[in-house]
N, C-alpha and C positions, 0 to 999 in steps of 0.2 A: 574284479574292481567294483567298489562301492559308488553308489549315486553321488553326485557332487564332488567325488574325488579326480583328480587330475588323471589324464592316462599316463602309461608309462614313460613315453619320451619325454614331457616336461619334468617329470622327477629324475629321471636318468640325467638328463642335462642340467638340470639345477643342481643335483648332488656333485656332478662332476665340475662344474664351475665353483660352487661352494668350497669343493675340496681343493681345487687349485688356490683359490685365494686363502684359504684357512692354511695351506703350506706355507705360501710366501708370507703370511702375517705371522706365521710360527716362527720365522725367522728375525723378523724385524718388531713388529708392535708388540705381539706377544712375548717376547723376551724381556721385556722390562719387568714383567709380573713374576718370573721365576724366582724360587725359592730355593736356591741351591740346585740339587737336581729335580726338583718339582716344577713342572710347567704345566702350561696349559695344553690340552692334546685334543682339539676339535675333530679331528680327522677319524679317531676312533668313534666318536659319534655318528658321523657319516657313514663309516663302515656298518655299524650296528642299524641305522636306519636303511640303508640298502638290502641289508640282510632280512630285514622284517618287511620292506615296502616295496621291492622290485623282483619283478620274475626273475627266475633261476639264472638264464642265460645273460640277459641285459644287465642284471645286477653283477653277476660276475666279470663282465667286461668293465663296468664302472669301477667295481674295486680293484680289479687289476690296474686300471689306470691310476686310481688313488695310492696305491701301494708303488707304482713307478715313480710318479711325481714326489712321494715321500722318500723314496730311496734317491732320487736324484738330487733333492733339496737337502737331504741330510748329510750326505758324505760319507756315510757308513757302508757296509757290506752291500753291493748291489744285488737286488732280488730278495732280500731278508723281509722288507716290508710286504713286497708282494705275497710272499708265501704265509707271513703271519695274518695279514689281513684277509687272504683267502680262508684260512682256517677259521678266523672268527666268523666270516661271512657264511661259511658253511654250517657251523654252530647256530648261527642266527636263522638260516634256511630250515634247519631241522626242527628250531624252537618253534618257529611261525607256525607249524602245523598245530601246536597244542596251545601256544600264547600269543596273546595280543598287544602290541605295544602301545596302545592310545593313551593310556593314562601315564601321569608325568611320574608316580612312584616306581611304575615298573620300568620307564625307560632309564631312571636313575638308578635303579637296581641292575638293570641289563649292562649298563655301560661301566657301573663299577666292578662289576664281577668279570666282565670281558677286559676290562682294564688290566686285571690281575693276569689274566690269562696270556695277555698281549705282553706284558713284560717278564712273565714266566718264560714264555717262548723267545723273547728277546736274549733275555740273560743266558737261556740255553744255546742259542745260536751264537753269540757273542763267545760264550764259552768253548764250543766246538770249534770256532772259527779263528780265534785270538789266544794262541797257547798260553800267553803272560796274562790274561785277564783272570782276575780273582774276584768273585761277586763279594760286595760290601757285606759285612757282618750284619749290619741292619737292613738287608734286603726286606725282610717281611715288614719292618716298620715302614720302610719308604712304599713298598706296593700298597700296603694299607693306605697310606696318606695320598699317594697319587690316586688310588681307586675312588676315595672321598672326593678330591679335588675334582676329578672328572665327574663323578656322580653329581656332585652340586652344581656344575655348570653345564650339565648335559641338557636341560630344559632350555636354555638360553641357544644353545647351538642347534637343537631340533627346532625352535621356534625360528631362528635365522633361516634354516634350510627349508623349512615348510613355508614361509613368506616367500621365498624366491621360486619354488617350486609353485606356488598359489600363482603369482604373477606370470610365470611362463605358461601354467595352465589356462591362463586367461588370453594369453597372446597366441597359443598353440591352437590351429586350425581344428575344429570339431571333426572327430571321426566320422566317416561317411560310411552308411551301410548300404551294400548293393542289393538293390530288390531283385528276387528271382524272376 
């Protein structure tokens, strides 16, 4: 943990609360913005943030919670978001060994690429579970458009999450070191 950065508990709590809020807003306030099948997907931003900024086990718990909430609210196949978010989280955990997500361009690139991974996994899962489902012919165009929308809005959602984490970090009691 870097100096001046909140410890892991405010980050985990802030990411979880923000994920719950975004999941609820995704079905209400964010739905006005939808352009056909394209919509705001801020939870993917939180999964990427958790993958780069939370320790392995705690981040895994947070991502499982986010996936469970997304599955409950979406009404789709239960467990699908849990599995897909976990895969994205593991990709981010592996990438964080070599990459730092501190810059906005890299945040946007990460969210854009992982949005494509998310939607490809979703299309594959739906194809396997719903025998009558046929992916749309324009799927590649839809994937690129959704990745662009998510990438362009990523700094906003990263900023909101970091703001909540910062507030919780100031309210959270400082870690005490036990003297030997």
